[in-house]
N, C-alpha and C positions, 0 to 999 in steps of 0.2 A: 455452473455445479456447485453442489454446496461441499463441504468437506465432510458432511456426514454420507453422502453420495458417492464421492469418491472413494472412503474408506470402504463402502459397502463392495461399489463395483472390483476393488480390487481384492478383497477379501474373495468375491464369486469368483473373479478368474481364473485367483492361486489354488481354491479348493477345483474348481474344473480340469485345471493342470494339475495337479497333485501328483493324482495316481497314476497316467501313464508314463509323468515322468520320474515316477519313485522304479515305476516297472523296468524301465528304461536304463535307470541309474545301476539298478541292481542287477539286470542281468549283463550291462556291459564291466561292473565291478566282478562279479563271478568268474565272468570270465577271463578279465585279465589276471584274477587271482591263483586263476587254476593253470594258468598260462605260466605266470614267473615264478609259479612254486611246483609245475610238470607234476600237479597230479590232480583227482576230486578233491573238492572239498568235504566235509564230513557237515554233516547236519550242525552245528553249532557255531561253526564260520559263515556258513551259508547265512545261518539266524542271523548274526553281529553282519554279513553284508547288507543285509535287508535292514535293519534299521541303521546302520550308517547310510542308505540310500536314503531312508523314509526322511532324516535329518537333513542331508542334503538336498535335497527334491526340494522339500520343502522351503529352506532359505533362497532357494534358485526361483522358484515359481511366486515367492511374496513380492521380493526384487524384479522379476520380472512384468507383472502383472500391475506393481506399484510404478513401474518406469512406463509402461504402455498408458496405462491409464494417465500418469500426468502429460504423456505426450499427446492424447485425446484431448485432455483438459486445455491444455496450449493452442491446439490446433480449431477448437472450439472456438476458444477466446480470442482468434485472431481474425475469424471471420466474421 
């Protein structure tokens, strides 16, 4: 597998995982913050949590997809 193919597959997997991961991180962070503050969040706080979740999930998805594709590349080269 070439370097270019590795990068493309890594980005494709990261993009595919980003939306569900962002939603999961967002829901969990809103629930945690509501429990911590013992009140419902206002619209600005919810939007802030959404932006935070998008950034966190983008980093996690890129890292996971890079490690996953690296593992596949090493497994393919070993056989």
